[in-house]
C-alpha positions in Angstrom: 278.8 129.7 98.0 281.9 128.8 96.4 285.4 128.2 98.5 287.4 131.7 97.9 291.6 133.0 97.7 292.1 135.9 98.6 295.5 137.1 97.5 297.9 140.0 96.7 299.3 140.5 93.3 299.8 143.8 92.5 299.8 143.0 88.9 296.0 142.5 88.5 295.3 145.2 91.3 293.3 147.9 88.7 290.6 148.8 91.6 291.2 150.4 95.7 288.1 150.4 97.9 287.9 153.5 99.8 285.7 154.8 103.4 285.0 158.3 102.7 284.5 160.7 105.6 280.6 160.3 107.1 280.5 163.6 107.6 281.8 164.8 103.6 279.0 162.8 102.6 276.1 163.3 104.6 276.8 167.2 103.0 277.7 166.5 100.0 281.3 167.2 100.4 282.9 164.8 98.7 284.6 166.8 95.8 287.6 167.5 97.2 288.9 164.1 98.8 288.1 163.0 94.8 290.1 165.3 93.3 293.2 164.0 96.2 292.4 160.2 95.3 292.8 161.0 91.3 295.7 163.0 91.9 297.4 159.9 93.8 295.6 157.5 90.6 297.8 159.3 88.7 300.6 159.3 89.7 300.6 155.4 90.8 298.9 154.7 88.0 299.4 157.0 84.7 297.8 154.6 81.8 295.2 153.4 83.3 291.5 155.6 84.1 291.2 157.0 87.2 286.8 155.5 87.4 285.0 155.8 90.3 281.8 154.9 91.2 280.2 155.0 95.1 279.4 151.6 96.9 275.4 152.1 97.2 275.4 153.4 93.8 276.3 149.7 92.8 274.4 148.1 94.9 271.0 150.3 93.6 272.3 149.2 89.8 272.8 145.6 90.9 269.1 145.2 92.4 267.1 147.7 90.5 265.8 145.1 88.3 264.2 143.4 91.7 262.7 146.4 92.7 261.0 147.4 90.1 259.9 143.7 89.7 259.0 144.7 93.2 257.0 147.2 92.1 255.3 145.6 89.5 254.2 142.7 91.6 253.1 145.0 93.8 250.9 146.9 91.1 249.6 143.8 89.4 248.9 142.9 93.6 246.9 145.2 94.1 244.9 145.6 91.1 244.2 141.6 91.1 242.9 142.2 95.0 240.5 144.8 93.9 239.5 143.4 91.4 239.0 140.4 93.3 237.2 141.7 95.9 234.3 143.2 93.3 233.6 139.8 91.8 233.2 138.8 95.2 231.1 141.4 96.3 228.7 140.5 93.2 228.9 136.8 94.1 227.8 137.6 97.8 224.8 140.3 96.1 223.8 137.2 94.0 223.7 135.1 96.8 221.8 137.5 99.1 219.0 137.8 96.1 218.3 134.8 95.6 218.3 133.6 99.0 216.0 137.1 99.8 213.5 134.4 100.8 215.3 132.0 102.9 216.5 134.6 105.5 213.2 136.4 105.2 211.7 132.7 106.7 214.7 132.2 109.0 214.5 135.7 111.0 211.0 135.0 111.1 211.5 132.0 113.2 214.7 133.4 115.0 217.7 133.4 113.2 220.1 135.7 114.9 221.9 138.2 112.6 225.4 136.6 113.3 223.6 133.2 112.3 222.3 134.5 108.9 225.4 136.4 107.9 227.6 132.4 108.9 225.2 131.4 106.3 226.1 133.2 103.4 230.1 133.9 103.9 230.6 130.3 104.7 230.4 128.9 100.6 232.8 131.7 100.2 235.4 131.4 102.8 235.4 128.0 102.1 236.3 128.5 97.8 239.3 130.1 100.0 240.4 128.6 101.7 240.5 126.0 98.9 242.1 128.4 96.7 244.7 128.5 99.6 245.4 125.4 99.0 246.1 124.9 95.5 248.0 128.2 95.6 250.2 127.4 98.2 252.4 125.2 97.2 252.5 126.9 94.1 253.8 130.1 95.3 256.4 127.9 97.7 257.4 126.5 94.2 257.9 130.0 92.6 259.1 131.9 95.2 261.7 129.3 96.1 263.1 128.7 92.0 263.1 132.5 92.9 265.2 133.2 95.6 267.6 130.1 94.2 269.2 132.7 92.3 271.1 135.1 95.6 273.7 134.4 97.0 272.7 134.9 100.6 268.6 134.4 101.4 266.1 133.8 103.6 264.5 130.6 103.6 260.9 130.4 103.2 258.8 129.1 105.9 255.1 127.9 107.1 253.9 131.3 108.6 254.7 132.9 105.7 251.5 131.1 104.2 249.8 131.4 107.3 249.6 134.7 107.3 249.6 135.1 103.5 246.3 132.9 104.2 245.0 134.9 106.9 244.5 138.4 104.7 243.4 136.8 102.5 240.7 135.2 104.7 240.0 138.8 106.1 239.8 140.5 103.1 237.2 138.1 101.7 234.9 138.7 105.0 235.5 142.1 105.1 234.4 141.8 101.3 231.2 139.7 102.0 230.6 141.4 105.8 228.8 144.7 104.4 226.0 143.1 101.7 225.6 139.6 104.1 225.2 142.0 107.1 222.9 144.2 105.2 221.2 141.4 103.9 220.5 139.8 108.0 219.2 143.3 108.8 216.8 143.5 106.0 212.5 143.5 106.9 211.2 139.8 106.4 208.2 141.2 106.1 209.2 142.7 102.5 211.7 139.5 101.2 208.4 137.1 102.0 205.4 139.9 100.6 203.9 137.3 98.1 204.1 137.7 94.9 
C-alpha cells in the first residue's frame, strides 16, 4: 500500500462513519437511529443531503463482480470436470475393449485384478500428470496477475497446486477404476474364444 496521511480538515469532511447498536442491527430496527442522525446532519450541514449506506452493503457492492466471477468459474469448472470425466471414461472403455485378449491372457497366466487395473490406468495417470505439469505454471501466472489487483492479498503457495494435482489424479483414478476393475474381473474364457 502507498503511504497515507490522515488529517482533520473540517472544510472537506462530508461523511461520517457511525457504529450502530448490534442489537438494533440484528432486529432490523435501525430506522429511529437513522432518523435521529438525519436530524442532526441537517442541523450541522443544512445544504448537504443526508445519504447513508451500510458497510456490509458497500463491501458487497465492491466485491460483487468477484462473486459473480467466482460463481461463473465454479460452474464452468464443474462442467469441464464432468465432460473430462466422460471423455476419460470413454477412452478407458475403448482401451479395455481393445486389450480384451491381452487382459484374458494375463488373467490365465495369473495376473491379479490389481495388476490388470494398474496396467489399464497407468497410461491415463501419466497423461494427467503431464497435463498438471503444463497447467500449473499457466495457472500460477494468471492467478498471480489476478491477485495483484487487490491491496490485501494472499500469496500462492506450492501446497495449493499439490492439492489440486492430488484431487485431479484422484478424480481420474475414480473415473478409470470402474471400467478397469470390470475388465480385470471379466471371465477370460469369453475374451479368449476363437472367432
